[in-house]
C-alpha positions, 0 to 999 in steps of 0.5 A: 435382356441383361441380367443384374450381376450384383448377386444375392445377399447371404444373410438375406438368403438365410432369412428366406429359408427361415421364412419358407421353413415356417410354412412347413412347420405350421402345416401350411404346406407339406413341402416346397422347392424354391429358387432365387437367382440374380445374374450368375448367383442361383440359390435353391431351398428345398424344405419339408416332405412330399406328402402330409405325414411323410417323414421322407425329406423332399428331394430337389428333383421332386416332381410337381404339378405346375398347373398354369405355369404350363402356359408360357411353355406352350407360348414358347412352343408356338414361337419356336414354330414362328422362328422356324417359319411355320407360323406367323402370329398374324395367321388366322387360326383356321389355317390349321384349325378349320373348325374355327372358321366363320365364328359367330359372336354372342350379341351380349354376354348374357344372350341366349346361344342363338342370339349372335352376330358374325365375327368381324374378323378371324381369330389370329394366333396372336389372339390365342397367345394374348387371350383375346380370341373372344372366349374365356373365364367369366368373373361370375358364379358358374351358371350365371350366363348361358354360355357358361352352362353350355361350356360345362355341358360339353366338358371343355374344361376351360372356365375352371380347373383342368381336372379331371382330364377329359376322356376325348382328344383334341379333334373331339374337343375342337369339334365341341368348341366349334358348336359354341359362339364366341363371347366377344369379337376377336381381339377386343377383350382379354379373357383367361385360359381358353387361348392356351387350350386352343394354342396347344391343339394348333401347335399339334396341327402346325407341327404334325406331331403330338404336342408333347413330342414337339415340345420335347424335340424343340424345347425339353431336350435342348434345355435338358428338361428330362422330367417335364411331361404330361404324365409321370411314368412308374419309375419316377413316381417315388419323386412325384409329390401329393397334391392338396387343396384346403378344405373350405370348412376346416382349412385342413389339407385334402388330397387332390391327386395321389402320385400312384394312380392319379390323373398323371399316371397314364398318357392323357387322351388330351394333352392340355398345355393350359395346365397339365404339365408336371416338372421339377424346380431345375427343369422349370428354371432351365425354361425360365433361364432361357427367357432371361437369357434372350432365348440362348441356352448352352451357347445355342439360340433356342428361341430368337431374341425377338420371339422372347421379347414378344413373349415377355412384353405387354400386348394389352391396351390400357382399356383391356388392362383396366377391364382385366384388372379384377383378374390381373390386378391393377399393375400388370399387363399380359404378354404371350400366355403370361403376365408382363410388365406394363406402365404403372404409376409410382413404385412397381408392386412386388413381385414385378416382371414377367411370369405367372402362377399355377393353381396347384400352388406354383409361382414364377416371376423374372424382374428385368428391373432388379435382375431377380428371378423367383420360382416357388413350387408347393403342393397346396392348391390356390383357392383365392385370387389373393396370394397365399401367405407362403407366396407373400413371404417368399417374395418379401424375402426374395427381394430382401436378399438382393445384394447392393 
């Protein structure tokens, strides 16, 4: 894809900083790191502090929990294996995950777990990438359906937040997941999240390496992503931000995870690419810029142009998009582990393009139509499908800063 070379407007960027700073000043977020880019024009704003009550200025290399922004990185890891000839997206997953052969499928979503029919075909790797494996989030209160309760009892952590992380590893996770039926036939329905969990375990089996070791060899080191990991070692914790969620009663920020002795202080038993990476603004920009540049970085082809094109285009049918609209919105499609542009009537919404957001208050979109990329990392967890005010202001000001 060709980047727009018209750049960014200086007055618009000043307005962007003012809009973002207002959310720090009113206590909405303790701090944030933002990047907007168009062509060769890249602008960064870092505002606030790493924790509530901390007067230390937030650093540009502050480390954030990026939550579901981990998912596209997992997709890129899988496509690196496709480029290497190790995988094909049409491969059945049981080629590497024999636990998931000969699946059973619930007769209906509300059926008892024993009321099943045989799967009409195998789950494929593309089903994992496009979240059409036949299992995932349900837009209903927990416990509404027997399958929800069974997933919770097994501790699989795919139908809600991924924390606290489980105490068991990938093999045990797969063994537990294999005891459950699918919700729908493979390939028929989009459901969020579970595909990324399974994809990470498949990458480990296919590569013969622990997930982080493979990602480091194939993506993080070539891209210079030195701080992206499933843990934060002691020597980096002075840059690790505190994570918060708003109290449902008062709206006050409550600590979700501390930098010193929290969920990222030790190597995880299970490396979860669905939502457990930490990263920095510049690390994540290195990943995003790889996709914007069609897979090239520093003069090297890290991913093939075809793999990037497959990652960033819509794969859902019109009917699947309609069914997923309560989660994705009326205008978005789905690529590989991220939202992707889809045909829409009238003017596209803002933002529009490929990217995703994370439940810890992180968001990224690259818009091929305008050439704009925006990345915003905050410490305030999302509690509603509606974008928070800081996201709305960020995108309004970012698009307002387009020159020409």
